[in-house]
C-alpha positions as CSV (number, residue, x, y, z in Angstrom):
1,X,-199.5,-2.0,-168.3
2,X,-200.7,-5.5,-168.6
3,X,-201.1,-7.1,-165.1
4,X,-201.3,-10.8,-164.4
5,X,-202.7,-11.7,-160.9
6,X,-201.9,-15.1,-159.7
7,X,-205.1,-16.5,-158.3
8,X,-208.5,-14.9,-157.6
9,X,-208.7,-15.9,-153.9
10,X,-208.9,-13.6,-151.0
11,X,-205.9,-11.4,-151.7
12,X,-205.5,-11.7,-155.5
13,X,-209.3,-11.5,-155.9
14,X,-209.6,-8.4,-153.8
15,X,-206.7,-6.3,-155.1
16,X,-206.9,-7.6,-158.6
17,X,-210.7,-7.0,-158.6
18,X,-210.3,-3.5,-157.4
19,X,-207.7,-2.8,-160.1
20,X,-210.0,-4.3,-162.8
21,X,-212.9,-2.2,-161.4
22,X,-210.8,0.9,-161.9
23,X,-210.1,0.1,-165.5
24,X,-206.7,-1.5,-165.3
25,X,-205.7,-4.3,-167.8
26,X,-205.9,-7.3,-165.4
27,X,-206.0,-11.0,-166.1
28,X,-206.3,-13.7,-163.4
29,X,-204.2,-16.8,-163.6
30,X,-206.5,-19.4,-162.1
31,X,-207.2,-23.1,-161.9
32,X,-210.1,-24.6,-164.0
33,X,-212.6,-24.7,-161.1
34,X,-212.1,-21.0,-160.3
35,X,-212.3,-20.1,-164.0
36,X,-215.7,-21.8,-164.2
37,X,-216.9,-20.0,-161.0
38,X,-215.8,-16.6,-162.3
39,X,-217.4,-17.2,-165.7
40,X,-220.6,-18.2,-164.1
41,X,-220.9,-15.9,-161.2
42,X,-218.4,-13.1,-161.8
43,X,-215.8,-11.9,-159.3
44,X,-217.9,-10.9,-156.3
45,X,-216.3,-8.6,-153.6
46,X,-218.1,-7.9,-150.3
47,X,-216.3,-5.0,-148.6
48,X,-216.8,-2.1,-146.1
49,X,-215.5,0.1,-149.0
50,X,-218.4,-1.0,-151.3
51,X,-219.5,-4.3,-152.8
52,X,-219.0,-5.0,-156.5
53,X,-219.6,-7.9,-158.9
54,X,-217.3,-8.0,-161.9
55,X,-218.9,-10.1,-164.6
56,X,-216.7,-12.6,-166.4
57,X,-213.3,-11.1,-165.4
58,X,-210.5,-12.0,-167.8
59,X,-208.9,-15.4,-166.8
60,X,-206.2,-17.7,-168.2
61,X,-205.2,-21.2,-167.2
62,X,-201.5,-22.1,-166.7
63,X,-201.4,-24.3,-169.8
64,X,-202.7,-21.5,-172.0
65,X,-200.3,-18.8,-170.7
66,X,-198.2,-17.8,-173.7
67,X,-197.5,-14.0,-173.5
68,X,-195.4,-11.9,-171.2
69,X,-197.0,-9.4,-168.9
70,X,-195.7,-6.1,-167.5
71,X,-196.5,-6.9,-163.9
72,X,-197.1,-10.3,-162.2
73,X,-198.9,-9.8,-158.9
74,X,-197.9,-12.8,-156.8
75,X,-200.3,-13.4,-154.0
76,X,-199.7,-17.1,-153.1
77,X,-198.7,-18.5,-149.7
78,X,-195.1,-19.5,-149.2
79,X,-195.8,-23.2,-149.3
80,X,-197.3,-22.8,-152.8
81,X,-194.3,-20.7,-154.1
82,X,-192.7,-23.5,-156.1
83,X,-196.0,-24.3,-157.9
84,X,-196.6,-20.5,-158.4
85,X,-193.2,-20.1,-160.0
86,X,-193.8,-22.9,-162.5
87,X,-197.2,-21.4,-163.3
88,X,-196.1,-17.8,-163.9
89,X,-192.8,-18.6,-165.7
90,X,-194.3,-18.2,-169.3
91,X,-195.6,-14.8,-168.3
92,X,-192.2,-13.5,-167.2
93,X,-190.4,-11.7,-170.1
94,X,-187.3,-9.5,-170.2
95,X,-189.2,-6.4,-169.0
96,X,-191.6,-8.1,-166.5
97,X,-191.8,-6.9,-162.9
98,X,-192.7,-9.6,-160.4
99,X,-194.6,-8.0,-157.4
100,X,-194.7,-10.5,-154.6
101,X,-197.1,-10.1,-151.7
102,X,-195.7,-12.9,-149.6
103,X,-194.7,-12.4,-145.9
104,X,-191.2,-12.6,-144.7
105,X,-188.1,-12.3,-146.9
106,X,-187.0,-15.8,-148.0
107,X,-189.2,-15.8,-151.1
108,X,-187.1,-13.0,-152.5
109,X,-184.0,-15.2,-152.7
110,X,-186.1,-18.0,-154.4
111,X,-187.5,-15.6,-157.0
112,X,-184.2,-13.9,-157.6
113,X,-182.6,-17.3,-158.3
114,X,-185.3,-18.3,-160.8
115,X,-186.0,-15.0,-162.6
116,X,-183.1,-12.7,-161.8
117,X,-183.0,-9.9,-159.1
118,X,-183.8,-7.2,-161.7
119,X,-187.2,-8.7,-162.3
120,X,-188.3,-8.9,-158.6
121,X,-189.7,-5.9,-156.8
122,X,-190.3,-5.7,-153.1
123,X,-193.9,-5.8,-152.0
124,X,-196.3,-6.2,-149.1
125,X,-199.9,-5.9,-148.4
126,X,-202.2,-5.5,-145.3
127,X,-205.7,-6.8,-145.5
128,X,-208.0,-9.2,-143.7
129,X,-210.0,-11.1,-146.3
130,X,-211.4,-14.6,-147.0
131,X,-213.4,-16.6,-149.5
132,X,-216.8,-17.5,-148.1
133,X,-218.9,-20.6,-148.8
134,X,-220.3,-18.9,-152.0
135,X,-216.7,-18.3,-153.2
136,X,-217.1,-14.5,-152.8
137,X,-214.2,-12.4,-151.7
138,X,-215.1,-11.0,-148.3
139,X,-213.1,-8.2,-146.7
140,X,-213.3,-8.6,-142.9
141,X,-212.2,-5.0,-142.0
142,X,-211.4,-1.6,-143.5
143,X,-207.7,-2.1,-143.8
144,X,-206.6,-2.4,-147.5
145,X,-203.0,-1.3,-148.1
146,X,-200.6,-2.5,-150.8
147,X,-197.0,-1.3,-151.2
148,X,-194.3,-2.0,-153.7
149,X,-191.0,-0.6,-155.0
150,X,-187.5,-1.2,-156.2
151,X,-185.5,-2.9,-153.5
152,X,-182.6,-0.5,-154.0
153,X,-184.9,2.4,-153.2
154,X,-184.8,3.9,-156.7
155,X,-187.9,5.3,-158.4
156,X,-187.8,3.4,-161.8
157,X,-190.0,4.1,-164.8
158,X,-191.9,0.8,-164.2
159,X,-192.5,1.7,-160.6
160,X,-193.8,5.2,-161.6
161,X,-196.2,3.6,-164.1
162,X,-197.4,1.0,-161.7
163,X,-197.9,3.7,-159.0
164,X,-200.2,5.6,-161.3
165,X,-202.3,2.5,-161.9
166,X,-202.4,1.2,-158.3
167,X,-203.3,4.6,-156.9
168,X,-206.6,4.5,-158.9
169,X,-207.5,1.0,-157.5
170,X,-209.9,2.0,-154.7
171,X,-207.4,0.9,-152.0
172,X,-204.3,2.3,-150.5
173,X,-201.9,1.2,-153.2
174,X,-198.7,3.1,-153.8
175,X,-195.0,2.8,-154.4
176,X,-192.4,3.0,-151.6
177,X,-188.8,4.1,-151.6
178,X,-188.3,2.0,-148.4
179,X,-190.0,-1.2,-149.4
180,X,-187.5,-3.6,-147.9
181,X,-187.7,-1.7,-144.6
182,X,-191.5,-1.8,-144.8
183,X,-191.3,-5.6,-145.4
184,X,-189.1,-6.1,-142.4
185,X,-191.4,-4.0,-140.2
186,X,-194.5,-6.0,-141.3
187,X,-192.6,-9.2,-140.7
188,X,-191.8,-8.0,-137.1
189,X,-195.5,-7.4,-136.4
190,X,-196.7,-10.5,-138.2
191,X,-194.3,-12.9,-136.6
192,X,-194.9,-11.4,-133.1
193,X,-198.6,-11.8,-133.6
194,X,-198.3,-15.3,-135.0
195,X,-195.9,-16.6,-132.3
196,X,-198.0,-15.2,-129.5
197,X,-201.5,-16.2,-130.7
198,X,-200.6,-19.6,-132.1
199,X,-198.6,-20.7,-129.1
200,X,-201.2,-19.4,-126.6
201,X,-204.1,-20.4,-128.8
202,X,-205.9,-17.2,-128.0
203,X,-206.4,-13.6,-129.1
204,X,-204.1,-10.9,-127.8
205,X,-206.6,-9.7,-125.2
206,X,-206.8,-13.1,-123.6
207,X,-203.0,-13.5,-123.6
208,X,-202.7,-10.1,-121.8
209,X,-204.9,-11.4,-119.0
210,X,-202.6,-14.2,-118.3
211,X,-199.6,-13.9,-115.9
212,X,-196.6,-13.3,-118.0
213,X,-198.6,-12.8,-121.2
214,X,-197.7,-9.2,-121.8
215,X,-194.0,-10.0,-121.2
216,X,-194.1,-12.9,-123.6
217,X,-195.6,-10.8,-126.4
218,X,-193.1,-8.0,-126.0
219,X,-190.3,-10.4,-125.6
220,X,-191.0,-11.9,-129.0
221,X,-191.2,-8.4,-130.4
222,X,-187.8,-7.6,-129.0
223,X,-186.2,-10.8,-130.3
224,X,-187.4,-10.0,-133.8
225,X,-186.3,-6.4,-133.5
226,X,-182.8,-7.6,-132.7
227,X,-182.8,-9.8,-135.8
228,X,-184.0,-7.0,-138.0
229,X,-181.4,-4.7,-136.5
230,X,-178.6,-7.2,-137.3
231,X,-179.9,-7.3,-140.9
232,X,-179.6,-3.5,-141.2
233,X,-183.3,-2.9,-141.0
234,X,-183.9,-1.7,-137.4
235,X,-187.7,-1.0,-137.1
236,X,-188.3,2.7,-137.0
237,X,-189.4,4.3,-133.7
238,X,-192.9,5.4,-134.8
239,X,-193.6,1.9,-136.0
240,X,-192.5,0.3,-132.7
241,X,-194.7,2.7,-130.8
242,X,-197.7,1.9,-133.0
243,X,-197.4,-1.8,-132.8
244,X,-196.6,-1.8,-129.1
245,X,-199.9,0.0,-128.5
246,X,-201.7,-2.5,-130.7
247,X,-200.1,-5.6,-129.1
248,X,-200.9,-4.4,-125.6
249,X,-204.4,-3.1,-125.9
250,X,-206.6,-4.8,-123.3
251,X,-209.4,-6.9,-124.7
252,X,-207.9,-6.9,-128.2
253,X,-209.6,-9.5,-130.4
254,X,-206.6,-9.6,-132.8
255,X,-205.2,-13.0,-133.8
256,X,-202.8,-13.9,-136.6
257,X,-204.0,-15.4,-139.8
258,X,-201.7,-18.3,-139.0
259,X,-203.6,-19.0,-135.9
260,X,-206.9,-19.0,-137.8
261,X,-205.3,-21.4,-140.3
262,X,-204.4,-23.7,-137.4
263,X,-208.0,-23.5,-136.2
264,X,-209.1,-24.6,-139.6
265,X,-206.5,-27.4,-139.8
266,X,-204.9,-25.7,-142.8
267,X,-201.3,-25.5,-144.0
268,X,-199.2,-22.8,-142.3
269,X,-196.1,-20.8,-143.2
270,X,-194.1,-21.9,-140.1
271,X,-190.7,-22.1,-141.8
272,X,-191.1,-18.9,-143.9
273,X,-192.4,-16.7,-141.1
274,X,-190.7,-18.1,-138.0
275,X,-188.1,-20.6,-139.0
276,X,-186.3,-18.1,-141.3
277,X,-186.1,-15.6,-138.4
278,X,-184.4,-18.3,-136.3
279,X,-182.0,-19.1,-139.0
280,X,-181.1,-15.4,-139.3
281,X,-180.8,-15.2,-135.5
282,X,-178.4,-18.1,-135.5
283,X,-176.2,-16.5,-138.2
284,X,-176.0,-13.3,-136.2
285,X,-175.6,-15.2,-132.9
286,X,-178.7,-13.7,-131.4
287,X,-180.5,-15.6,-128.6
288,X,-184.2,-16.2,-129.4
289,X,-185.7,-18.6,-126.8
290,X,-189.3,-17.4,-127.3
291,X,-189.2,-17.8,-131.1
292,X,-187.8,-21.3,-130.6
293,X,-190.7,-22.4,-128.4
294,X,-193.2,-20.9,-130.8
295,X,-191.5,-22.6,-133.7
296,X,-191.5,-26.0,-132.0
297,X,-195.3,-25.5,-131.4
298,X,-195.9,-24.8,-135.1
299,X,-193.8,-27.7,-136.3
300,X,-195.6,-30.0,-133.9
301,X,-198.9,-28.9,-135.5
302,X,-197.4,-29.6,-139.0
303,X,-196.3,-33.1,-137.8
304,X,-199.8,-33.8,-136.6
305,X,-201.2,-32.9,-140.0
306,X,-198.6,-35.1,-141.6
307,X,-197.0,-32.4,-143.6
308,X,-194.1,-29.9,-143.6
309,X,-194.0,-26.3,-144.8
310,X,-191.4,-25.2,-147.4
């Protein structure tokens, strides 16, 4: 299968690079500056699972994209989704499977409307990675999971073929028959972490030291659980037990990537991660006061930057 990876940044560079390292047919859709860097220095990955430099990885610029690919791995942020759609459009043919790694759920509706639901898989990944000053992909911890699947739970031929390729990629990559449930559960954790650490401007361990801190964190978790339940995707008991332990571990250094983006004065996914939850809560008539306070905080940050998320 021919795989097009949108971008060669932290997420696309890591997973795409590992796939390329394993022998998969991977091409990176990049901007001119990144293409020059990759041609000059190669794709450099620094990781607890082993460093690698991939000389001159295959790249293509948007204006040169002419042929359809079997898989398009979409690793952009939500606020870049419109530009990403325009870039990948020439690569999407009648048999192309788009594999989005965005957080939340709203992007599925956008992709369905543009390309058709039959071309859009469910997908999600868990990794902490960044590009350093040398433009190397640096994995910040050992976690490196990527899941995908048909949203109706079926095991299609394309998912079987992709599963065989991704399982050889030197990361925890595999198909899932419950991918939409998996996405909702990740959203539950991610949004709880984002609301808590962004609003309180601190890691979980510091919030837990504050009066009412633990109650706030678990209150956000419960508001999101209620939204997921109303959508037909009540988080499973083992998942709730696992994240509750993680969210309430004394001294935890965990923060959301959204909080780190705020610290760096970068764009954030306020509407996609938190605003969309509130919209779904309103539709289901669920009271979510903690989410609303966190969302007001995030939108105030955006107003200070002079921008809005999409």
